[in-house]
PDB file of N, CA, C and O in Angstrom:
ATOM      1  N   MET A   1     -46.211 159.448-101.163  1.00  0.00           N
ATOM      2  CA  MET A   1     -47.294 158.382-101.132  1.00  0.00           C
ATOM      3  C   MET A   1     -48.392 158.761-100.414  1.00  0.00           C
ATOM      4  O   MET A   1     -49.455 158.174-100.619  1.00  0.00           O
ATOM      5  N   LYS A   2     -48.307 159.850 -99.415  1.00  0.00           N
ATOM      6  CA  LYS A   2     -49.252 160.482 -98.595  1.00  0.00           C
ATOM      7  C   LYS A   2     -50.107 161.307 -99.438  1.00  0.00           C
ATOM      8  O   LYS A   2     -51.326 161.352 -99.275  1.00  0.00           O
ATOM      9  N   ARG A   3     -49.370 162.081-100.505  1.00  0.00           N
ATOM     10  CA  ARG A   3     -50.008 162.757-101.192  1.00  0.00           C
ATOM     11  C   ARG A   3     -50.758 162.314-102.234  1.00  0.00           C
ATOM     12  O   ARG A   3     -51.750 162.980-102.530  1.00  0.00           O
ATOM     13  N   LEU A   4     -50.447 161.125-102.987  1.00  0.00           N
ATOM     14  CA  LEU A   4     -51.027 160.328-103.807  1.00  0.00           C
ATOM     15  C   LEU A   4     -52.593 159.698-103.153  1.00  0.00           C
ATOM     16  O   LEU A   4     -53.696 159.650-103.698  1.00  0.00           O
ATOM     17  N   LEU A   5     -52.169 159.272-101.817  1.00  0.00           N
ATOM     18  CA  LEU A   5     -53.358 158.862-101.301  1.00  0.00           C
ATOM     19  C   LEU A   5     -54.391 159.913-100.873  1.00  0.00           C
ATOM     20  O   LEU A   5     -55.585 159.614-100.879  1.00  0.00           O
ATOM     21  N   SER A   6     -54.023 160.991-100.545  1.00  0.00           N
ATOM     22  CA  SER A   6     -54.946 162.047-100.389  1.00  0.00           C
ATOM     23  C   SER A   6     -55.611 162.380-101.809  1.00  0.00           C
ATOM     24  O   SER A   6     -56.818 162.621-101.771  1.00  0.00           O
ATOM     25  N   VAL A   7     -55.133 162.412-102.747  1.00  0.00           N
ATOM     26  CA  VAL A   7     -55.679 162.807-103.951  1.00  0.00           C
ATOM     27  C   VAL A   7     -56.704 161.655-104.288  1.00  0.00           C
ATOM     28  O   VAL A   7     -57.874 161.854-104.616  1.00  0.00           O
ATOM     29  N   LEU A   8     -56.132 160.491-104.169  1.00  0.00           N
ATOM     30  CA  LEU A   8     -57.154 159.374-104.473  1.00  0.00           C
ATOM     31  C   LEU A   8     -58.375 159.364-103.569  1.00  0.00           C
ATOM     32  O   LEU A   8     -59.401 158.918-104.082  1.00  0.00           O
ATOM     33  N   LEU A   9     -58.446 159.837-102.141  1.00  0.00           N
ATOM     34  CA  LEU A   9     -59.287 159.918-101.247  1.00  0.00           C
ATOM     35  C   LEU A   9     -60.375 161.287-101.905  1.00  0.00           C
ATOM     36  O   LEU A   9     -61.592 161.100-101.911  1.00  0.00           O
ATOM     37  N   VAL A  10     -59.874 162.415-102.350  1.00  0.00           N
ATOM     38  CA  VAL A  10     -60.576 163.419-102.599  1.00  0.00           C
ATOM     39  C   VAL A  10     -61.357 163.018-103.943  1.00  0.00           C
ATOM     40  O   VAL A  10     -62.529 163.291-104.206  1.00  0.00           O
ATOM     41  N   MET A  11     -60.594 162.429-104.600  1.00  0.00           N
ATOM     42  CA  MET A  11     -61.313 162.001-106.176  1.00  0.00           C
ATOM     43  C   MET A  11     -62.582 160.899-105.762  1.00  0.00           C
ATOM     44  O   MET A  11     -63.660 161.004-106.346  1.00  0.00           O
ATOM     45  N   ILE A  12     -62.400 159.984-104.857  1.00  0.00           N
ATOM     46  CA  ILE A  12     -63.309 158.831-104.532  1.00  0.00           C
ATOM     47  C   ILE A  12     -64.539 159.710-103.728  1.00  0.00           C
ATOM     48  O   ILE A  12     -65.715 159.357-103.827  1.00  0.00           O
ATOM     49  N   ALA A  13     -64.201 160.677-103.072  1.00  0.00           N
ATOM     50  CA  ALA A  13     -65.291 161.585-102.332  1.00  0.00           C
ATOM     51  C   ALA A  13     -65.962 162.421-103.492  1.00  0.00           C
ATOM     52  O   ALA A  13     -67.189 162.485-103.415  1.00  0.00           O
ATOM     53  N   VAL A  14     -65.521 162.902-104.278  1.00  0.00           N
ATOM     54  CA  VAL A  14     -66.279 163.560-105.182  1.00  0.00           C
ATOM     55  C   VAL A  14     -66.897 162.760-106.389  1.00  0.00           C
ATOM     56  O   VAL A  14     -67.792 163.299-107.041  1.00  0.00           O
ATOM     57  N   LEU A  15     -66.557 161.780-106.642  1.00  0.00           N
ATOM     58  CA  LEU A  15     -67.111 160.919-107.535  1.00  0.00           C
ATOM     59  C   LEU A  15     -68.196 159.875-106.897  1.00  0.00           C
ATOM     60  O   LEU A  15     -68.801 159.126-107.664  1.00  0.00           O
ATOM     61  N   LEU A  16     -68.410 159.832-105.646  1.00  0.00           N
ATOM     62  CA  LEU A  16     -69.424 159.126-104.999  1.00  0.00           C
ATOM     63  C   LEU A  16     -70.725 159.701-105.179  1.00  0.00           C
ATOM     64  O   LEU A  16     -70.788 160.931-105.164  1.00  0.00           O
ATOM     65  N   PRO A  17     -71.783 159.031-105.349  1.00  0.00           N
ATOM     66  CA  PRO A  17     -73.049 159.718-105.610  1.00  0.00           C
ATOM     67  C   PRO A  17     -73.628 160.516-104.135  1.00  0.00           C
ATOM     68  O   PRO A  17     -73.566 160.152-102.961  1.00  0.00           O
ATOM     69  N   THR A  18     -74.091 161.504-104.644  1.00  0.00           N
ATOM     70  CA  THR A  18     -74.566 162.567-103.500  1.00  0.00           C
ATOM     71  C   THR A  18     -75.842 162.372-103.087  1.00  0.00           C
ATOM     72  O   THR A  18     -76.345 163.224-102.356  1.00  0.00           O
ATOM     73  N   LYS A  19     -76.561 161.266-103.464  1.00  0.00           N
ATOM     74  CA  LYS A  19     -77.901 161.089-103.023  1.00  0.00           C
ATOM     75  C   LYS A  19     -77.774 160.401-101.440  1.00  0.00           C
ATOM     76  O   LYS A  19     -76.768 159.816-101.038  1.00  0.00           O
ATOM     77  N   SER A  20     -78.925 160.595-100.713  1.00  0.00           N
ATOM     78  CA  SER A  20     -78.774 160.007 -99.370  1.00  0.00           C
ATOM     79  C   SER A  20     -79.120 158.680 -99.471  1.00  0.00           C
ATOM     80  O   SER A  20     -79.858 158.374-100.407  1.00  0.00           O
ATOM     81  N   TRP A  21     -78.730 157.785 -98.678  1.00  0.00           N
ATOM     82  CA  TRP A  21     -78.917 156.398 -98.854  1.00  0.00           C
ATOM     83  C   TRP A  21     -79.826 156.293 -97.858  1.00  0.00           C
ATOM     84  O   TRP A  21     -79.886 157.143 -96.969  1.00  0.00           O
ATOM     85  N   ALA A  22     -80.730 155.100 -97.912  1.00  0.00           N
ATOM     86  CA  ALA A  22     -81.722 154.949 -96.690  1.00  0.00           C
ATOM     87  C   ALA A  22     -81.144 154.142 -95.696  1.00  0.00           C
ATOM     88  O   ALA A  22     -80.165 153.434 -95.927  1.00  0.00           O
ATOM     89  N   ALA A  23     -81.660 154.207 -94.676  1.00  0.00           N
ATOM     90  CA  ALA A  23     -80.894 153.621 -93.363  1.00  0.00           C
ATOM     91  C   ALA A  23     -81.056 152.150 -93.753  1.00  0.00           C
ATOM     92  O   ALA A  23     -80.157 151.592 -93.124  1.00  0.00           O
ATOM     93  N   ASP A  24     -81.663 151.304 -94.392  1.00  0.00           N
ATOM     94  CA  ASP A  24     -81.375 150.181 -94.768  1.00  0.00           C
ATOM     95  C   ASP A  24     -80.728 149.824 -95.991  1.00  0.00           C
ATOM     96  O   ASP A  24     -80.407 148.688 -96.340  1.00  0.00           O
ATOM     97  N   GLY A  25     -80.564 150.902 -96.614  1.00  0.00           N
ATOM     98  CA  GLY A  25     -79.909 150.712 -98.206  1.00  0.00           C
ATOM     99  C   GLY A  25     -81.058 150.309 -99.092  1.00  0.00           C
ATOM    100  O   GLY A  25     -80.767 150.033-100.256  1.00  0.00           O
ATOM    101  N   VAL A  26     -82.275 150.236 -98.734  1.00  0.00           N
ATOM    102  CA  VAL A  26     -83.255 150.013 -99.822  1.00  0.00           C
ATOM    103  C   VAL A  26     -84.400 151.044-100.095  1.00  0.00           C
ATOM    104  O   VAL A  26     -85.391 151.182 -99.379  1.00  0.00           O
ATOM    105  N   SER A  27     -84.171 151.617-101.023  1.00  0.00           N
ATOM    106  CA  SER A  27     -85.258 152.807-101.315  1.00  0.00           C
ATOM    107  C   SER A  27     -86.253 152.167-102.373  1.00  0.00           C
ATOM    108  O   SER A  27     -85.919 151.281-103.160  1.00  0.00           O
ATOM    109  N   GLU A  28     -87.220 152.596-102.310  1.00  0.00           N
ATOM    110  CA  GLU A  28     -88.277 152.004-103.291  1.00  0.00           C
ATOM    111  C   GLU A  28     -89.279 153.098-103.589  1.00  0.00           C
ATOM    112  O   GLU A  28     -89.540 153.941-102.731  1.00  0.00           O
ATOM    113  N   PRO A  29     -89.845 153.106-104.778  1.00  0.00           N
ATOM    114  CA  PRO A  29     -91.025 154.073-104.955  1.00  0.00           C
ATOM    115  C   PRO A  29     -92.202 153.588-104.331  1.00  0.00           C
ATOM    116  O   PRO A  29     -92.401 152.373-104.304  1.00  0.00           O
ATOM    117  N   TYR A  30     -93.156 154.527-103.734  1.00  0.00           N
ATOM    118  CA  TYR A  30     -94.330 154.380-103.237  1.00  0.00           C
ATOM    119  C   TYR A  30     -95.272 155.563-102.995  1.00  0.00           C
ATOM    120  O   TYR A  30     -94.859 156.722-102.957  1.00  0.00           O
ATOM    121  N   ALA A  31     -96.537 155.226-102.836  1.00  0.00           N
ATOM    122  CA  ALA A  31     -97.434 156.431-102.750  1.00  0.00           C
ATOM    123  C   ALA A  31     -98.064 156.292-101.324  1.00  0.00           C
ATOM    124  O   ALA A  31     -98.032 155.254-100.663  1.00  0.00           O
ATOM    125  N   VAL A  32     -98.610 157.408-100.954  1.00  0.00           N
ATOM    126  CA  VAL A  32     -99.191 157.680 -99.595  1.00  0.00           C
ATOM    127  C   VAL A  32    -100.460 158.486 -99.624  1.00  0.00           C
ATOM    128  O   VAL A  32    -100.253 159.655 -99.952  1.00  0.00           O
ATOM    129  N   LEU A  33    -101.668 158.202 -99.383  1.00  0.00           N
ATOM    130  CA  LEU A  33    -102.861 158.806 -99.396  1.00  0.00           C
ATOM    131  C   LEU A  33    -102.755 159.667 -97.980  1.00  0.00           C
ATOM    132  O   LEU A  33    -102.176 159.182 -97.009  1.00  0.00           O
ATOM    133  N   SER A  34    -103.344 160.945 -97.943  1.00  0.00           N
ATOM    134  CA  SER A  34    -103.569 161.465 -96.594  1.00  0.00           C
ATOM    135  C   SER A  34    -104.652 160.973 -95.921  1.00  0.00           C
ATOM    136  O   SER A  34    -105.481 160.254 -96.478  1.00  0.00           O
ATOM    137  N   GLU A  35    -104.731 161.352 -94.570  1.00  0.00           N
ATOM    138  CA  GLU A  35    -105.744 160.906 -93.866  1.00  0.00           C
ATOM    139  C   GLU A  35    -107.388 161.156 -94.307  1.00  0.00           C
ATOM    140  O   GLU A  35    -108.372 160.423 -94.209  1.00  0.00           O
ATOM    141  N   ASN A  36    -107.250 162.189 -94.702  1.00  0.00           N
ATOM    142  CA  ASN A  36    -108.532 162.595 -95.340  1.00  0.00           C
ATOM    143  C   ASN A  36    -108.724 162.464 -96.913  1.00  0.00           C
ATOM    144  O   ASN A  36    -109.559 163.143 -97.509  1.00  0.00           O
ATOM    145  N   ASN A  37    -107.971 161.628 -97.489  1.00  0.00           N
ATOM    146  CA  ASN A  37    -107.926 160.971 -98.724  1.00  0.00           C
ATOM    147  C   ASN A  37    -107.873 161.851 -99.869  1.00  0.00           C
ATOM    148  O   ASN A  37    -108.165 161.400-100.976  1.00  0.00           O
ATOM    149  N   THR A  38    -107.522 163.094 -99.717  1.00  0.00           N
ATOM    150  CA  THR A  38    -107.479 164.174-100.554  1.00  0.00           C
ATOM    151  C   THR A  38    -106.161 164.427-101.393  1.00  0.00           C
ATOM    152  O   THR A  38    -106.229 164.861-102.543  1.00  0.00           O
ATOM    153  N   VAL A  39    -104.958 164.138-100.770  1.00  0.00           N
ATOM    154  CA  VAL A  39    -103.844 164.355-101.163  1.00  0.00           C
ATOM    155  C   VAL A  39    -102.865 162.974-101.396  1.00  0.00           C
ATOM    156  O   VAL A  39    -102.645 162.223-100.445  1.00  0.00           O
ATOM    157  N   LEU A  40    -102.395 162.756-102.523  1.00  0.00           N
ATOM    158  CA  LEU A  40    -101.505 161.511-102.929  1.00  0.00           C
ATOM    159  C   LEU A  40    -100.289 161.887-103.101  1.00  0.00           C
ATOM    160  O   LEU A  40    -100.026 162.641-104.038  1.00  0.00           O
ATOM    161  N   THR A  41     -99.445 161.503-102.360  1.00  0.00           N
ATOM    162  CA  THR A  41     -97.866 161.882-102.495  1.00  0.00           C
ATOM    163  C   THR A  41     -97.058 160.702-102.777  1.00  0.00           C
ATOM    164  O   THR A  41     -97.259 159.626-102.214  1.00  0.00           O
ATOM    165  N   PHE A  42     -96.020 160.923-103.764  1.00  0.00           N
ATOM    166  CA  PHE A  42     -95.251 160.057-104.168  1.00  0.00           C
ATOM    167  C   PHE A  42     -94.036 160.105-103.310  1.00  0.00           C
ATOM    168  O   PHE A  42     -93.720 161.212-102.874  1.00  0.00           O
ATOM    169  N   TYR A  43     -93.227 158.961-102.967  1.00  0.00           N
ATOM    170  CA  TYR A  43     -92.029 159.163-102.323  1.00  0.00           C
ATOM    171  C   TYR A  43     -91.138 158.052-102.784  1.00  0.00           C
ATOM    172  O   TYR A  43     -91.585 157.018-103.281  1.00  0.00           O
ATOM    173  N   TYR A  44     -89.655 158.331-102.576  1.00  0.00           N
ATOM    174  CA  TYR A  44     -88.643 157.391-102.991  1.00  0.00           C
ATOM    175  C   TYR A  44     -87.667 157.186-101.756  1.00  0.00           C
ATOM    176  O   TYR A  44     -86.626 157.841-101.706  1.00  0.00           O
ATOM    177  N   ASP A  45     -87.965 156.372-100.863  1.00  0.00           N
ATOM    178  CA  ASP A  45     -86.898 156.128 -99.626  1.00  0.00           C
ATOM    179  C   ASP A  45     -87.395 154.792 -99.247  1.00  0.00           C
ATOM    180  O   ASP A  45     -88.017 153.977 -99.929  1.00  0.00           O
ATOM    181  N   ASP A  46     -86.907 154.716 -97.747  1.00  0.00           N
ATOM    182  CA  ASP A  46     -87.108 153.357 -97.016  1.00  0.00           C
ATOM    183  C   ASP A  46     -88.213 153.456 -96.066  1.00  0.00           C
ATOM    184  O   ASP A  46     -88.136 152.739 -95.068  1.00  0.00           O
ATOM    185  N   GLN A  47     -89.326 154.294 -96.214  1.00  0.00           N
ATOM    186  CA  GLN A  47     -90.010 154.688 -95.014  1.00  0.00           C
ATOM    187  C   GLN A  47     -91.554 154.173 -95.493  1.00  0.00           C
ATOM    188  O   GLN A  47     -92.573 154.518 -94.896  1.00  0.00           O
ATOM    189  N   LYS A  48     -91.541 153.301 -96.660  1.00  0.00           N
ATOM    190  CA  LYS A  48     -92.903 152.682 -97.017  1.00  0.00           C
ATOM    191  C   LYS A  48     -93.702 152.065 -95.678  1.00  0.00           C
ATOM    192  O   LYS A  48     -94.849 152.401 -95.382  1.00  0.00           O
ATOM    193  N   ALA A  49     -93.140 151.396 -95.151  1.00  0.00           N
ATOM    194  CA  ALA A  49     -94.081 150.836 -93.970  1.00  0.00           C
ATOM    195  C   ALA A  49     -94.401 151.721 -92.938  1.00  0.00           C
ATOM    196  O   ALA A  49     -95.513 151.840 -92.425  1.00  0.00           O
ATOM    197  N   ALA A  50     -93.386 152.338 -92.652  1.00  0.00           N
ATOM    198  CA  ALA A  50     -93.674 153.522 -91.557  1.00  0.00           C
ATOM    199  C   ALA A  50     -94.861 154.670 -91.978  1.00  0.00           C
ATOM    200  O   ALA A  50     -95.698 155.136 -91.205  1.00  0.00           O
ATOM    201  N   ARG A  51     -94.730 154.925 -93.124  1.00  0.00           N
ATOM    202  CA  ARG A  51     -96.007 155.842 -93.739  1.00  0.00           C
ATOM    203  C   ARG A  51     -97.364 154.733 -94.279  1.00  0.00           C
ATOM    204  O   ARG A  51     -98.371 155.235 -94.779  1.00  0.00           O
ATOM    205  N   ASN A  52     -97.285 153.786 -94.172  1.00  0.00           N
ATOM    206  CA  ASN A  52     -98.247 152.963 -94.594  1.00  0.00           C
ATOM    207  C   ASN A  52     -98.442 153.030 -96.254  1.00  0.00           C
ATOM    208  O   ASN A  52     -99.556 153.053 -96.779  1.00  0.00           O
ATOM    209  N   GLY A  53     -97.358 153.054 -96.895  1.00  0.00           N
ATOM    210  CA  GLY A  53     -97.440 153.403 -98.480  1.00  0.00           C
ATOM    211  C   GLY A  53     -98.005 152.122 -99.240  1.00  0.00           C
ATOM    212  O   GLY A  53     -98.100 150.998 -98.748  1.00  0.00           O
ATOM    213  N   MET A  54     -98.305 152.441-100.323  1.00  0.00           N
ATOM    214  CA  MET A  54     -98.898 151.496-101.460  1.00  0.00           C
ATOM    215  C   MET A  54     -98.092 151.461-102.279  1.00  0.00           C
ATOM    216  O   MET A  54     -97.299 152.401-102.333  1.00  0.00           O
ATOM    217  N   SER A  55     -98.000 150.509-103.103  1.00  0.00           N
ATOM    218  CA  SER A  55     -97.222 150.050-104.517  1.00  0.00           C
ATOM    219  C   SER A  55     -97.474 151.167-105.468  1.00  0.00           C
ATOM    220  O   SER A  55     -98.592 151.681-105.484  1.00  0.00           O
ATOM    221  N   VAL A  56     -96.523 151.594-106.270  1.00  0.00           N
ATOM    222  CA  VAL A  56     -96.818 152.391-107.351  1.00  0.00           C
ATOM    223  C   VAL A  56     -96.960 151.487-108.783  1.00  0.00           C
ATOM    224  O   VAL A  56     -97.057 151.996-109.899  1.00  0.00           O
ATOM    225  N   GLY A  57     -96.953 150.283-108.546  1.00  0.00           N
ATOM    226  CA  GLY A  57     -96.942 149.321-109.809  1.00  0.00           C
ATOM    227  C   GLY A  57     -95.846 148.716-109.949  1.00  0.00           C
ATOM    228  O   GLY A  57     -95.012 148.726-109.044  1.00  0.00           O
ATOM    229  N   PRO A  58     -95.596 147.921-111.396  1.00  0.00           N
ATOM    230  CA  PRO A  58     -96.463 148.172-112.332  1.00  0.00           C
ATOM    231  C   PRO A  58     -97.756 147.467-112.158  1.00  0.00           C
ATOM    232  O   PRO A  58     -97.785 146.347-111.646  1.00  0.00           O
ATOM    233  N   PHE A  59     -98.987 148.167-112.623  1.00  0.00           N
ATOM    234  CA  PHE A  59    -100.268 147.518-112.458  1.00  0.00           C
ATOM    235  C   PHE A  59    -100.777 147.005-113.791  1.00  0.00           C
ATOM    236  O   PHE A  59    -100.583 147.483-114.909  1.00  0.00           O
ATOM    237  N   THR A  60    -101.567 145.781-113.387  1.00  0.00           N
ATOM    238  CA  THR A  60    -102.138 145.203-114.699  1.00  0.00           C
ATOM    239  C   THR A  60    -103.534 145.950-115.199  1.00  0.00           C
ATOM    240  O   THR A  60    -104.081 145.886-116.300  1.00  0.00           O
ATOM    241  N   ASN A  61    -103.869 146.588-114.158  1.00  0.00           N
ATOM    242  CA  ASN A  61    -105.225 147.334-114.531  1.00  0.00           C
ATOM    243  C   ASN A  61    -105.605 148.352-113.564  1.00  0.00           C
ATOM    244  O   ASN A  61    -105.168 148.091-112.443  1.00  0.00           O
ATOM    245  N   GLU A  62    -106.299 149.461-113.637  1.00  0.00           N
ATOM    246  CA  GLU A  62    -106.414 150.553-112.930  1.00  0.00           C
ATOM    247  C   GLU A  62    -107.188 150.127-111.468  1.00  0.00           C
ATOM    248  O   GLU A  62    -107.042 150.862-110.492  1.00  0.00           O
ATOM    249  N   ALA A  63    -107.924 149.037-111.393  1.00  0.00           N
ATOM    250  CA  ALA A  63    -108.494 148.465-110.169  1.00  0.00           C
ATOM    251  C   ALA A  63    -107.400 148.120-109.150  1.00  0.00           C
ATOM    252  O   ALA A  63    -107.668 148.099-107.948  1.00  0.00           O
ATOM    253  N   ALA A  64    -106.101 147.834-109.639  1.00  0.00           N
ATOM    254  CA  ALA A  64    -105.196 147.257-108.901  1.00  0.00           C
ATOM    255  C   ALA A  64    -104.400 148.308-107.828  1.00  0.00           C
ATOM    256  O   ALA A  64    -103.755 148.125-106.795  1.00  0.00           O
ATOM    257  N   ARG A  65    -104.746 149.375-108.534  1.00  0.00           N
ATOM    258  CA  ARG A  65    -104.036 150.664-107.486  1.00  0.00           C
ATOM    259  C   ARG A  65    -104.518 150.908-106.167  1.00  0.00           C
ATOM    260  O   ARG A  65    -105.739 151.017-106.054  1.00  0.00           O
ATOM    261  N   GLY A  66    -103.845 151.011-105.193  1.00  0.00           N
ATOM    262  CA  GLY A  66    -104.120 151.122-103.875  1.00  0.00           C
ATOM    263  C   GLY A  66    -105.028 152.433-103.506  1.00  0.00           C
ATOM    264  O   GLY A  66    -105.563 152.509-102.400  1.00  0.00           O
ATOM    265  N   TRP A  67    -105.155 153.330-104.362  1.00  0.00           N
ATOM    266  CA  TRP A  67    -105.761 154.511-103.984  1.00  0.00           C
ATOM    267  C   TRP A  67    -106.970 154.368-105.073  1.00  0.00           C
ATOM    268  O   TRP A  67    -107.680 155.374-105.088  1.00  0.00           O
ATOM    269  N   ASN A  68    -107.322 153.455-105.889  1.00  0.00           N
ATOM    270  CA  ASN A  68    -108.351 153.412-106.935  1.00  0.00           C
ATOM    271  C   ASN A  68    -109.724 153.790-106.192  1.00  0.00           C
ATOM    272  O   ASN A  68    -110.392 154.648-106.769  1.00  0.00           O
ATOM    273  N   ASP A  69    -110.187 153.325-105.115  1.00  0.00           N
ATOM    274  CA  ASP A  69    -111.199 153.765-104.263  1.00  0.00           C
ATOM    275  C   ASP A  69    -111.540 154.987-104.134  1.00  0.00           C
ATOM    276  O   ASP A  69    -112.687 155.411-104.269  1.00  0.00           O
ATOM    277  N   TYR A  70    -110.276 155.823-103.783  1.00  0.00           N
ATOM    278  CA  TYR A  70    -110.312 157.171-103.409  1.00  0.00           C
ATOM    279  C   TYR A  70    -110.090 158.116-104.685  1.00  0.00           C
ATOM    280  O   TYR A  70    -109.797 159.301-104.527  1.00  0.00           O
ATOM    281  N   MET A  71    -110.209 157.662-105.699  1.00  0.00           N
ATOM    282  CA  MET A  71    -109.806 158.643-106.883  1.00  0.00           C
ATOM    283  C   MET A  71    -110.701 159.798-107.030  1.00  0.00           C
ATOM    284  O   MET A  71    -110.171 160.805-107.500  1.00  0.00           O
ATOM    285  N   GLN A  72    -111.967 159.866-106.723  1.00  0.00           N
ATOM    286  CA  GLN A  72    -113.074 161.002-106.539  1.00  0.00           C
ATOM    287  C   GLN A  72    -112.803 162.007-105.573  1.00  0.00           C
ATOM    288  O   GLN A  72    -113.073 163.203-105.678  1.00  0.00           O
ATOM    289  N   SER A  73    -112.193 161.375-104.530  1.00  0.00           N
ATOM    290  CA  SER A  73    -111.856 162.431-103.494  1.00  0.00           C
ATOM    291  C   SER A  73    -110.451 163.016-103.468  1.00  0.00           C
ATOM    292  O   SER A  73    -110.099 163.946-102.742  1.00  0.00           O
ATOM    293  N   ILE A  74    -109.616 162.303-104.427  1.00  0.00           N
ATOM    294  CA  ILE A  74    -108.445 162.964-104.385  1.00  0.00           C
ATOM    295  C   ILE A  74    -108.110 164.302-105.285  1.00  0.00           C
ATOM    296  O   ILE A  74    -108.094 164.118-106.502  1.00  0.00           O
ATOM    297  N   THR A  75    -107.894 165.364-104.898  1.00  0.00           N
ATOM    298  CA  THR A  75    -107.579 166.842-105.276  1.00  0.00           C
ATOM    299  C   THR A  75    -106.441 167.129-105.709  1.00  0.00           C
ATOM    300  O   THR A  75    -106.313 167.822-106.719  1.00  0.00           O
ATOM    301  N   THR A  76    -105.251 166.580-104.924  1.00  0.00           N
ATOM    302  CA  THR A  76    -104.070 166.920-105.295  1.00  0.00           C
ATOM    303  C   THR A  76    -102.940 165.753-105.249  1.00  0.00           C
ATOM    304  O   THR A  76    -103.023 164.817-104.453  1.00  0.00           O
ATOM    305  N   VAL A  77    -102.137 165.864-105.952  1.00  0.00           N
ATOM    306  CA  VAL A  77    -100.900 164.766-106.268  1.00  0.00           C
ATOM    307  C   VAL A  77     -99.680 165.586-106.166  1.00  0.00           C
ATOM    308  O   VAL A  77     -99.566 166.663-106.750  1.00  0.00           O
ATOM    309  N   THR A  78     -98.856 165.113-105.490  1.00  0.00           N
ATOM    310  CA  THR A  78     -97.521 165.715-105.107  1.00  0.00           C
ATOM    311  C   THR A  78     -96.481 164.729-105.000  1.00  0.00           C
ATOM    312  O   THR A  78     -96.681 163.589-104.582  1.00  0.00           O
ATOM    313  N   PHE A  79     -95.321 165.191-105.396  1.00  0.00           N
ATOM    314  CA  PHE A  79     -94.062 164.133-105.552  1.00  0.00           C
ATOM    315  C   PHE A  79     -92.995 164.918-104.483  1.00  0.00           C
ATOM    316  O   PHE A  79     -92.525 166.033-104.710  1.00  0.00           O
ATOM    317  N   ASP A  80     -92.748 164.209-103.426  1.00  0.00           N
ATOM    318  CA  ASP A  80     -91.996 164.366-102.462  1.00  0.00           C
ATOM    319  C   ASP A  80     -90.591 164.557-103.493  1.00  0.00           C
ATOM    320  O   ASP A  80     -90.489 164.029-104.600  1.00  0.00           O
ATOM    321  N   ASP A  81     -89.509 165.476-102.819  1.00  0.00           N
ATOM    322  CA  ASP A  81     -88.292 165.632-103.335  1.00  0.00           C
ATOM    323  C   ASP A  81     -87.508 164.254-103.600  1.00  0.00           C
ATOM    324  O   ASP A  81     -86.798 163.994-104.571  1.00  0.00           O
ATOM    325  N   THR A  82     -87.782 163.514-102.606  1.00  0.00           N
ATOM    326  CA  THR A  82     -86.932 162.023-102.525  1.00  0.00           C
ATOM    327  C   THR A  82     -87.261 161.506-103.926  1.00  0.00           C
ATOM    328  O   THR A  82     -86.308 160.943-104.465  1.00  0.00           O
ATOM    329  N   PHE A  83     -88.304 161.562-104.588  1.00  0.00           N
ATOM    330  CA  PHE A  83     -88.854 160.827-105.841  1.00  0.00           C
ATOM    331  C   PHE A  83     -87.989 161.359-107.084  1.00  0.00           C
ATOM    332  O   PHE A  83     -88.130 160.871-108.205  1.00  0.00           O
ATOM    333  N   ALA A  84     -87.216 162.240-106.847  1.00  0.00           N
ATOM    334  CA  ALA A  84     -86.510 162.718-108.036  1.00  0.00           C
ATOM    335  C   ALA A  84     -85.110 161.739-108.093  1.00  0.00           C
ATOM    336  O   ALA A  84     -84.262 161.895-108.972  1.00  0.00           O
ATOM    337  N   ASN A  85     -85.017 160.862-107.181  1.00  0.00           N
ATOM    338  CA  ASN A  85     -83.742 159.858-107.241  1.00  0.00           C
ATOM    339  C   ASN A  85     -84.385 158.537-107.786  1.00  0.00           C
ATOM    340  O   ASN A  85     -83.692 157.547-108.019  1.00  0.00           O
ATOM    341  N   CYS A  86     -85.879 158.569-107.997  1.00  0.00           N
ATOM    342  CA  CYS A  86     -86.427 157.153-108.394  1.00  0.00           C
ATOM    343  C   CYS A  86     -86.015 157.063-110.012  1.00  0.00           C
ATOM    344  O   CYS A  86     -86.192 157.986-110.807  1.00  0.00           O
ATOM    345  N   THR A  87     -85.519 155.963-110.289  1.00  0.00           N
ATOM    346  CA  THR A  87     -85.017 155.701-111.995  1.00  0.00           C
ATOM    347  C   THR A  87     -85.914 154.307-112.318  1.00  0.00           C
ATOM    348  O   THR A  87     -86.139 153.985-113.484  1.00  0.00           O
ATOM    349  N   SER A  88     -86.443 153.450-111.088  1.00  0.00           N
ATOM    350  CA  SER A  88     -86.809 152.399-111.794  1.00  0.00           C
ATOM    351  C   SER A  88     -88.515 152.173-112.261  1.00  0.00           C
ATOM    352  O   SER A  88     -89.075 151.117-112.555  1.00  0.00           O
ATOM    353  N   ILE A  89     -88.992 153.349-112.215  1.00  0.00           N
ATOM    354  CA  ILE A  89     -90.393 153.360-112.982  1.00  0.00           C
ATOM    355  C   ILE A  89     -90.260 153.580-114.188  1.00  0.00           C
ATOM    356  O   ILE A  89     -89.922 154.739-114.430  1.00  0.00           O
ATOM    357  N   THR A  90     -90.451 152.637-115.441  1.00  0.00           N
ATOM    358  CA  THR A  90     -90.304 152.745-116.743  1.00  0.00           C
ATOM    359  C   THR A  90     -91.716 153.166-117.589  1.00  0.00           C
ATOM    360  O   THR A  90     -91.819 153.575-118.746  1.00  0.00           O
ATOM    361  N   SER A  91     -92.619 152.945-116.710  1.00  0.00           N
ATOM    362  CA  SER A  91     -94.005 153.231-117.468  1.00  0.00           C
ATOM    363  C   SER A  91     -94.984 153.643-116.403  1.00  0.00           C
ATOM    364  O   SER A  91     -95.002 153.286-115.225  1.00  0.00           O
ATOM    365  N   THR A  92     -95.907 154.577-117.125  1.00  0.00           N
ATOM    366  CA  THR A  92     -96.949 155.175-116.138  1.00  0.00           C
ATOM    367  C   THR A  92     -98.310 154.666-116.511  1.00  0.00           C
ATOM    368  O   THR A  92     -99.346 155.228-116.155  1.00  0.00           O
ATOM    369  N   GLU A  93     -98.268 153.630-117.207  1.00  0.00           N
ATOM    370  CA  GLU A  93     -99.552 152.843-117.490  1.00  0.00           C
ATOM    371  C   GLU A  93    -100.359 152.498-116.571  1.00  0.00           C
ATOM    372  O   GLU A  93     -99.839 151.917-115.619  1.00  0.00           O
ATOM    373  N   ASN A  94    -101.857 152.723-116.528  1.00  0.00           N
ATOM    374  CA  ASN A  94    -102.491 152.343-115.478  1.00  0.00           C
ATOM    375  C   ASN A  94    -102.204 152.968-114.008  1.00  0.00           C
ATOM    376  O   ASN A  94    -102.735 152.569-112.971  1.00  0.00           O
ATOM    377  N   LEU A  95    -101.316 153.965-114.111  1.00  0.00           N
ATOM    378  CA  LEU A  95    -101.142 154.622-112.855  1.00  0.00           C
ATOM    379  C   LEU A  95    -102.076 155.785-112.532  1.00  0.00           C
ATOM    380  O   LEU A  95    -101.967 156.386-111.463  1.00  0.00           O
TER     381      LEU A  95
END
């Protein structure tokens, strides 16, 4: 019985997702504009409020983007490693 329980525990540990869960369990996609408005970084975690993050849509038009007023100064767009876990974005229209 102990052996069966041990095998089951090992199987559960292997089958559980390996992504790190957000502290409150709610990860979401968002973007952060650098202080000098030149770098736009996309994240997927629970730090949106702490980083003063902006929504990534879906947007009904381009003007709805939080970074729209800074488009001319943005020179770099980066995707944080956490964004690889995002599966909720199904369209990049107006992004």
